[in-house]
C-alpha positions in Angstrom: -73.5 21.0 -76.1 -73.4 21.8 -72.7 -72.3 18.6 -71.8 -69.3 18.4 -74.0 -68.1 21.8 -72.5 -68.5 19.7 -69.0 -66.3 17.3 -69.7 -63.8 18.7 -71.5 -62.0 19.8 -68.1 -62.4 16.3 -67.0 -60.3 15.4 -69.9 -57.9 17.8 -70.1 -57.1 17.4 -65.9 -56.8 13.4 -66.9 -53.8 14.5 -69.4 -52.0 16.7 -67.4 -51.5 13.9 -64.8 -50.5 11.4 -67.0 -47.8 13.8 -68.5 -46.1 14.4 -65.0 -42.7 12.6 -64.4 -42.9 9.4 -62.4 -43.7 9.5 -58.8 -43.5 7.0 -55.9 -47.5 5.0 -55.4 -48.0 5.2 -51.8 -50.3 2.3 -51.5 -53.5 2.0 -49.0 -51.4 0.1 -45.9 -48.1 2.5 -45.8 -46.9 0.6 -42.8 -45.4 -1.9 -45.1 -42.2 1.2 -45.6 -40.2 1.7 -42.7 -37.0 3.5 -42.0 -34.2 1.8 -40.8 -31.2 3.9 -39.0 -27.5 2.7 -38.6 -26.3 2.4 -35.7 -29.1 2.6 -33.2 -26.5 3.9 -30.8 -23.3 5.5 -30.9 -20.7 7.8 -28.7 -19.9 10.9 -30.6 -17.2 13.5 -29.0 -18.0 17.0 -28.6 -16.9 19.5 -31.3 -17.0 16.1 -33.9 -19.9 15.8 -36.4 -21.3 11.7 -37.6 -22.9 11.0 -41.1 -26.2 8.6 -39.8 -27.6 6.3 -42.4 -31.4 5.4 -42.7 -32.5 2.4 -44.9 -36.1 2.4 -46.5 -37.6 -0.5 -47.0 -38.9 -1.9 -49.4 -37.1 0.8 -51.9 -38.3 4.1 -52.1 -37.5 7.4 -53.2 -39.6 9.4 -50.2 -37.8 12.1 -48.8 -36.4 11.2 -44.9 -37.2 14.1 -42.6 -34.3 14.6 -39.7 -34.9 15.4 -36.5 -33.4 15.8 -32.5 -34.9 15.8 -29.3 -32.5 18.0 -27.8 -30.4 20.6 -30.4 -28.4 21.6 -27.4 -26.9 18.5 -27.3 -26.9 17.4 -30.6 -27.9 18.9 -34.1 -28.9 17.0 -37.5 -29.1 18.4 -41.0 -31.1 17.3 -43.8 -28.6 14.6 -44.7 -28.3 12.7 -41.6 -25.2 14.6 -40.5 -25.0 14.8 -37.1 -23.0 17.8 -35.5 -22.3 16.8 -31.6 -22.3 20.2 -29.5 -22.5 19.4 -26.1 -22.1 16.8 -23.3 -25.3 14.6 -23.2 -27.9 12.4 -24.6 -30.4 12.9 -27.2 -32.3 10.7 -29.5 -32.6 11.4 -33.5 -35.3 10.6 -35.2 -35.8 9.8 -38.8 -39.5 10.4 -40.3 -41.5 10.9 -43.2 -44.8 10.9 -44.9 -46.5 7.5 -44.8 -42.9 6.0 -43.5 -42.5 4.4 -40.0 -40.0 6.1 -38.1 -36.8 4.9 -36.3 -34.6 6.5 -33.6 -30.9 7.1 -32.6 -29.6 7.0 -29.4 -26.5 9.9 -29.4 -24.4 10.0 -26.4 -22.4 13.2 -26.4 -19.1 12.7 -24.6 -16.3 15.0 -23.7 -12.7 14.7 -25.2 -11.0 12.6 -23.0 -7.2 12.3 -23.8 -4.8 9.7 -22.0 -1.5 11.1 -21.5 1.7 8.6 -20.3 4.5 10.5 -19.0 7.0 9.8 -19.9 6.5 9.2 -23.6 9.9 7.1 -23.5 12.0 5.3 -21.5 15.1 3.2 -21.3 15.5 0.0 -19.4 18.0 -2.6 -18.6 17.3 -6.6 -18.7 15.1 -7.9 -15.6 14.3 -4.4 -14.2 10.5 -3.0 -14.0 8.8 0.6 -14.7 5.5 1.5 -13.8 4.0 3.7 -16.3 1.1 5.5 -15.1 -1.9 7.2 -17.6 -3.1 10.5 -17.0 -6.9 10.7 -18.5 -7.9 14.3 -19.2 -10.2 15.8 -17.9 -10.2 13.5 -14.8 -13.0 10.7 -16.2 -13.3 7.2 -14.3 -12.1 4.8 -17.2 -10.6 1.3 -17.5 -7.0 1.7 -19.0 -5.7 -1.8 -20.7 -2.1 -1.6 -21.6 -0.6 -3.7 -24.2 2.7 -4.1 -26.0 3.8 -4.4 -29.6 6.3 -6.5 -29.0 6.4 -8.5 -25.5 9.7 -10.7 -26.0 11.3 -7.1 -25.9 9.1 -6.0 -22.9 5.7 -7.0 -21.6 3.4 -5.1 -19.6 0.2 -6.1 -17.1 -3.0 -5.3 -18.8 -4.8 -3.5 -16.0 -1.5 -2.0 -13.9 0.9 -0.8 -16.3 3.5 -2.2 -14.8 6.3 -2.9 -17.7 8.9 -5.8 -17.3 12.1 -5.6 -19.4 12.8 -9.4 -21.3 15.2 -8.9 -24.2 17.1 -6.1 -26.3 15.0 -4.0 -28.6 12.4 -1.6 -28.1 8.4 -2.1 -28.2 5.5 1.0 -28.2 3.4 0.2 -25.0 0.0 1.4 -25.6 -2.5 2.5 -23.1 -6.2 2.7 -24.2 -9.7 3.1 -22.9 -13.3 2.8 -24.1 -14.1 6.5 -25.5 -10.3 7.5 -24.9 -7.9 8.4 -27.1 -4.6 6.3 -27.2 -1.2 7.2 -26.3 2.3 5.5 -26.6 5.5 4.9 -24.9 8.6 3.9 -26.1 10.6 1.4 -24.4 14.0 0.9 -25.2 15.7 -2.3 -23.3 19.5 -3.0 -23.5 21.5 -6.1 -21.8 23.2 -5.2 -18.7 24.4 -7.4 -16.2 27.4 -9.9 -16.9 27.3 -11.6 -13.4 26.2 -11.3 -9.7 29.5 -11.3 -7.7 28.5 -8.9 -5.1 26.4 -9.5 -1.8 23.1 -7.9 -1.7 21.4 -6.0 0.8 17.5 -5.7 0.8 15.8 -2.0 1.2 12.7 -2.0 3.5 10.6 1.6 2.6 7.9 1.4 5.4 5.7 4.4 5.1 4.1 5.6 8.1 2.7 8.6 10.0 1.5 9.2 13.8 -2.1 9.7 12.8 -1.8 5.8 11.6 -3.3 3.7 13.9 -2.4 0.6 12.0 0.9 1.9 11.7 2.2 0.2 15.1 0.9 -3.3 14.3 3.0 -2.2 10.7 5.9 -1.4 12.3 5.6 -5.0 14.7 5.5 -7.4 11.5 8.5 -6.2 9.6 10.1 -6.7 13.1 9.7 -9.8 13.2 10.7 -10.4 9.7 14.0 -8.9 10.0 14.6 -10.7 12.9 13.9 -14.0 12.1 15.5 -13.3 8.2 18.9 -14.4 7.0 19.2 -12.0 4.7 20.7 -8.6 5.8 18.3 -5.4 5.7 18.0 -1.8 5.6 14.9 0.0 6.8 14.0 3.3 6.1 11.0 4.9 7.1 8.9 7.3 5.2 6.3 9.8 7.2 3.9 9.6 3.8 0.9 7.8 3.2 -2.0 9.1 5.5 -1.6 12.6 6.1 2.0 14.0 7.7 3.2 15.0 10.6 6.3 16.5 12.2 8.5 13.9 10.6 7.6 14.5 7.0 9.3 16.0 4.2 8.3 16.9 0.4 10.7 13.8 -0.8 8.8 11.1 1.1 6.2 12.3 -1.1 8.1 12.0 -4.2 9.1 8.5 -3.1 6.0 7.8 -2.5 4.7 8.6 -5.6 7.2 6.7 -7.6 6.6 3.8 -5.8 3.0 3.8 -5.8 1.7 4.3 -2.4 -2.1 5.3 -1.7 -2.1 4.8 2.1 -0.2 3.6 5.4 1.0 1.5 6.8 2.9 0.2 3.5 6.0 -0.6 1.9 8.4 -1.9 -0.8 10.9 -4.4 -0.7 13.5 -3.5 -3.1 10.4 -1.8 -5.0 10.3 -5.3 -6.7 7.0 -7.2 -7.3 6.3 -9.8 -4.8 3.1 -12.3 -4.0 1.0 -8.7 -2.5 2.2 -6.5 -5.1 4.9 -3.9 -5.7 3.3 -1.8 -2.6 1.3 -4.3 0.1 1.0 -3.8 3.8 3.7 -5.1 5.9 1.6 -7.3 8.1 2.0 -10.0 4.8 5.7 -9.9 5.3 6.4 -12.3 7.9 4.2 -15.0 5.7 6.3 -14.2 2.1 8.4 -15.8 0.4 10.7 -13.1 -0.8 11.6 -13.8 -4.6 14.4 -11.3 -4.5 17.9 -12.9 -5.5 20.5 -12.3 -2.7 23.3 -11.3 -5.2 24.1 -8.0 -7.5 25.8 -7.1 -10.0 26.5 -3.7 -8.1 28.8 -3.0 -5.0 28.1 0.3 -2.6 30.6 1.5 -0.3 30.2 4.4 2.0 33.1 6.8 3.1 32.4 9.6 5.0 33.8 12.2 8.0 31.7 14.0 10.0 32.8 17.2 12.1 31.0 17.3 15.6 31.9 20.9 15.5 30.8 22.2 12.2 28.6 19.4 11.5 29.9 19.3 8.1 29.2 15.6 6.8 31.5 14.5 3.4 30.7 11.6 1.8 32.0 9.2 -0.9 29.7 6.5 -2.5 31.5 4.8 -4.8 31.7 0.8 -6.2 31.7 -1.6 -9.1 29.5 -2.8 -11.3 30.0 -6.3 -13.7 28.0 -5.1 -16.5 28.4 -5.5 -20.4 28.2 -1.3 -21.3 29.1 2.0 -19.6 26.0 2.9 -18.4 23.9 5.6 -16.1 22.3 5.3 -12.7 20.5 6.7 -10.0 22.4 6.8 -6.7 20.4 7.9 -3.4 21.8 9.0 -0.6 19.7 9.8 2.7 20.1 10.7 6.2 17.6 8.6 8.6 16.9 8.9 12.8 16.7 6.8 15.0 15.1 6.8 18.5 12.6 9.8 17.6 10.3 10.7 20.7 6.6 11.8 19.3 3.0 10.1 19.7 1.3 8.0 17.9 -2.2 6.5 17.1 -3.0 3.0 17.6 -6.0 1.1 17.2 -4.9 -2.4 16.1 -5.3 -3.8 19.6 -7.9 -2.0 21.1 -11.8 -1.4 20.2 -11.2 1.9 20.9 -8.7 4.7 19.5 -5.5 5.1 21.8 -3.1 7.9 21.4 0.5 6.8 22.8 2.0 9.8 24.7 5.8 8.6 24.2 6.1 6.3 20.9 10.1 5.1 19.7 9.8 6.3 16.2 12.6 5.0 14.4 14.4 4.7 10.9 12.5 7.9 10.0 13.9 9.7 6.9 15.3 13.1 8.2 16.7 14.2 4.6 18.0 13.2 0.9 21.1 14.8 0.2 20.8 13.9 -3.3 18.0 14.1 -5.6 14.5 12.5 -4.0 15.0 10.3 -6.9 18.7 9.8 -7.2 21.1 11.8 -8.6 22.2 10.2 -12.0 25.8 8.7 -12.1 28.0 7.2 -14.9 29.4 4.3 -14.5 32.5 3.8 -16.6 34.8 0.6 -16.8 32.3 -1.0 -14.4 33.3 1.6 -11.8 31.5 4.8 -10.2 32.0 7.3 -7.5 29.6 10.3 -6.5 30.8 12.8 -3.8 28.7 14.8 -1.8 28.8 17.4 1.1 25.9 18.2 3.6 25.4 19.9 6.7 23.2 17.8 9.5 20.4 19.7 11.2 21.7 21.0 15.1 18.1 19.1 15.9 19.4 15.7 15.1 21.3 13.4 17.5 24.4 12.3 15.6 24.8 9.6 17.2 21.1 8.2 16.6 22.1 9.1 12.8 23.2 6.7 9.9 23.8 7.1 6.1 21.3 5.0 3.6 23.1 4.6 -0.1 20.8 2.9 -2.8 21.2 2.3 -6.5 18.3 2.2 -9.2 18.2 1.7 -12.8 16.6 5.2 -14.7 13.3 3.6 -14.4 14.0 4.0 -10.6 12.7 0.4 -10.0 14.5 -2.1 -8.8 16.7 -1.1 -5.9 20.1 -2.7 -7.0 22.0 -2.8 -3.6 22.1 -0.8 -1.0 24.6 0.2 2.3 24.2 2.0 5.6 26.8 3.3 7.8 26.3 5.1 11.2 27.1 9.2 11.3 29.0 8.6 13.8 31.9 5.6 13.1 31.8 3.1 16.3 28.5 3.5 17.2 25.3 1.4 16.0 23.5 5.0 14.6 20.8 4.1 17.6 19.5 0.8 15.7 20.7 -1.7 18.7 17.4 -0.9 20.2 14.5 -2.6 19.1 12.0 -0.6 18.3 8.7 -2.2 20.5 8.0 0.8 22.7 9.6 4.0 24.5 11.6 2.9 27.1 15.4 3.7 27.0 17.6 1.1 27.8 15.3 -1.7 27.7 17.0 -3.3 24.6 16.9 -7.5 23.9 18.8 -8.5 26.3 17.1 -7.7 29.1 15.9 -10.7 31.2 12.6 -9.3 33.4 11.5 -11.6 36.3 8.5 -10.9 37.9 8.4 -10.6 41.8 4.1 -11.4 42.4 1.5 -13.1 40.7 -2.3 -12.7 40.9 -4.8 -15.2 39.5 -8.4 -14.5 39.1 -11.1 -15.7 37.4 -12.2 -13.6 33.6 -14.8 -15.4 33.0 -16.2 -19.3 32.5 -13.4 -20.4 30.2 -10.6 -17.8 31.0 -8.0 -17.1 33.3 -6.0 -13.9 33.8 -2.7 -14.3 35.3 -1.2 -10.9 36.2 2.2 -10.3 37.1 4.2 -7.5 38.6 7.5 -6.6 38.7 9.7 -4.8 41.8 11.8 -2.7 39.1 11.4 0.4 38.4 11.1 2.0 35.0 10.8 5.4 34.2 8.4 6.8 31.5 6.9 9.6 30.0 4.4 8.9 33.3 6.5 8.9 36.0 7.9 5.6 37.9 6.2 3.1 37.3 6.5 -0.8 38.1 6.3 -3.0 34.7 3.1 -5.4 34.7 2.5 -8.6 32.1 -0.6 -10.3 32.1 -1.4 -13.4 30.1 -5.0 -14.8 29.4 -5.4 -18.7 30.5 -7.9 -20.2 27.8 -9.6 -23.4 28.9 -12.6 -24.9 29.3 -11.4 -26.6 32.9 -12.9 -25.4 35.4 -9.7 -26.2 37.7 -6.3 -24.9 36.9 -5.1 -28.5 37.2 -1.2 -29.6 37.0 0.2 -29.6 33.5 2.2 -27.4 31.0 -0.1 -24.7 29.5 2.0 -23.7 26.1 2.1 -20.3 25.0 0.1 -19.8 22.1 -1.6 -17.0 19.9 -4.3 -18.8 19.4 -7.5 -19.7 21.7 -7.4 -23.3 22.0 -8.1 -25.2 24.8 -5.8 -25.7 27.3 -3.2 -22.6 26.1 -2.4 -19.8 27.4 -2.7 -16.5 25.0 -0.3 -14.0 25.4 -2.0 -10.2 26.0 -2.4 -7.0 27.6 -4.6 -4.2 28.5 -5.2 -1.0 27.0 -8.0 -0.2 29.5 -10.5 -2.2 31.4 -12.8 -3.3 28.9 -9.9 -4.2 26.2 -7.5 -7.0 25.3 -5.4 -8.4 22.6 -4.1 -11.7 22.2 -0.5 -12.1 20.5 1.4 -10.1 21.5 2.9 -9.5 25.7 3.2 -6.2 26.8 4.6 -4.6 30.0 3.4 -1.7 30.4 3.9 1.3 33.4 1.3 0.6 36.4 0.1 4.5 37.1 -2.6 6.8 37.3 -2.5 7.2 33.7 -3.8 3.7 33.3 -6.6 4.0 35.5 -7.7 6.5 33.3 -8.2 4.4 30.0 -4.4 5.7 28.8 -1.6 3.7 27.6 1.4 4.1 29.4 3.4 1.7 27.6 6.7 1.1 28.9 8.0 -1.6 26.9 6.6 -4.5 24.0 8.0 -7.9 23.5 6.2 -9.9 20.9 6.6 -13.6 21.8 8.0 -16.2 19.8 7.2 -19.4 22.5 6.8 -19.9 26.0 5.3 -21.9 28.4 3.4 -22.1 31.9 4.1 -25.3 34.1 1.8 -25.9 37.0 2.6 -28.6 39.4 0.6 -30.3 41.7 1.6 -28.1 44.6 0.8 -25.7 43.2 3.9 -23.9 41.7 4.1 -21.5 38.3 7.0 -21.5 36.5 7.2 -19.2 33.9 9.3 -18.9 30.8 8.9 -16.8 27.5 11.1 -16.2 24.5 10.5 -13.2 22.1 11.5 -12.5 18.8 13.9 -10.0 20.1 15.7 -12.1 22.5 14.3 -10.7 26.0 13.9 -13.6 28.2 10.8 -13.2 30.6 11.0 -15.8 33.3 10.2 -16.8 37.1 9.0 -18.9 39.8 6.0 -18.4 41.7 5.3 -20.9 44.5 1.7 -20.7 46.0 1.9 -21.4 50.3 -1.3 -24.3 49.1 -2.4 -26.2 46.7 -6.0 -25.9 47.9 -6.9 -23.3 45.8 -6.4 -25.6 42.6 -9.3 -28.3 42.5 -11.7 -25.0 44.1 -11.8 -23.3 40.9 -14.6 -23.6 39.1 -17.7 -21.6 37.7 -19.6 -21.6 40.8 -16.9 -19.6 42.9 -16.5 -16.1 42.5 -13.1 -15.3 43.3 -11.5 -12.1 42.6 -8.1 -13.3 43.6 -7.0 -17.0 44.5 -2.9 -16.2 44.2 -1.6 -13.3 45.6 2.0 -13.6 46.1 4.6 -10.7 47.0 8.1 -11.8 48.4 6.6 -13.6 51.1 4.4 -15.5 49.2 1.1 -14.7 50.9 -1.8 -16.6 49.7 
């Protein structure tokens, strides 16, 4: 009887267990059941939710437990719904009894948004427009641009430069990873019927006094213009590398439209060239300009200027051979030439040099219209715009010019440009080639040197120093011009022959150069500088600068030296120098320590 009582609970227990609902039986080897989370990693914007999914293999109804390694970044509820709280990263873990866990890395990002300004633009066929995308908050993300209809307008995938191709409209889209896209609708109209008007090209130069490379950029522009067959108008905005005494607010507005981010920089009619829409002026002399030489718009400037009241009345008018009545932008500005100021220059020296006097030219003094242009109406193929302005008392009217140019509403490209001197009958100060600082030293100058010193610079180079008896007035006082040429040759003697002056270091040629101090020199430019105490102190005392086009030095058997140099600006530097004896010619060698081989001044003394 006791035995029956003993086993009865066990029997009842077994019956109770068999009556419970079906429950998954975990095998002895629980690793056969694994959890997989999809996806394994995901970026989620702050303040949003994301549903994570977990799959158990083989199928089982086991309970999945969700946890976050950093709940300050993101939390997860029992269903796997993630809530992004703060920027950062956390690991989400899916686990359960008898189940192998899995993880998902969550990166919470602050919501960034792309904004395109403007959201709509109107363009004419053949024009371009630079769209800009702003990411808020600021983020380093690559923006990818696309067009919904490239037959209407195409867009550079990475720069956002839109080119209008055919009539119609298209949507330009800017997008980036983790950033909400934005759009701009572009309407394109057919504009030009023909191009019957001669076109003047506009160079917009960006420079400042603090920019040490800017003098080199200026020389490059001059070299290009002096050899160009097309007419040019040049304006200089003192913007791009700090500011100086010539900087005005309008410089920055124009620079931002063009896309300037440094100096020296320039734009050529605001059209895309081989080097880009904005490029270093140093590329200009070697570039093939793509702009057409005819325009569908003409520009005429009529004005009166009262020198007593300094009031300027301007009428800018013209014709446009276009198919429709349209709106355009007209920009009118005043520029001044021959402004003497300081200028940093470390292009041609191993150390920074500052010019005490530098001739700044084509300086934009003020924009009379809005900086980006006044909207004008073109009706029946004609337009006219009147302006009144008072010239600043500190400006020299005889050195000022009025510049006018037309652009589409997109502000690019420049359709045509024109300029007129403020004082009728003058050149507005532009007859001076901007190579230096000395007044009255224009490109017609013919300078003859009266003395020549030849010294041995090193084993393979001779220094030929020429001195003129002329006196030049500079900021450093009355000084004599000096030119220095370096003869690069592996020969041990200065032999009879013709030595072409070139901008290279080939054997037997002359590389023209100048000296700023006793340690630095530069080949490629012939510069006469003022001999003064400032030079001895290592300061640049420049009187006039030329860039050479061609030249040669001839040495005959008697030691006669004939020099003939032509510059891009038309200046001629020439002279014949006769030695009293040719005995020095075969004696120049590496072992000879000669400080001065020939010193000829008037009486031709050895």
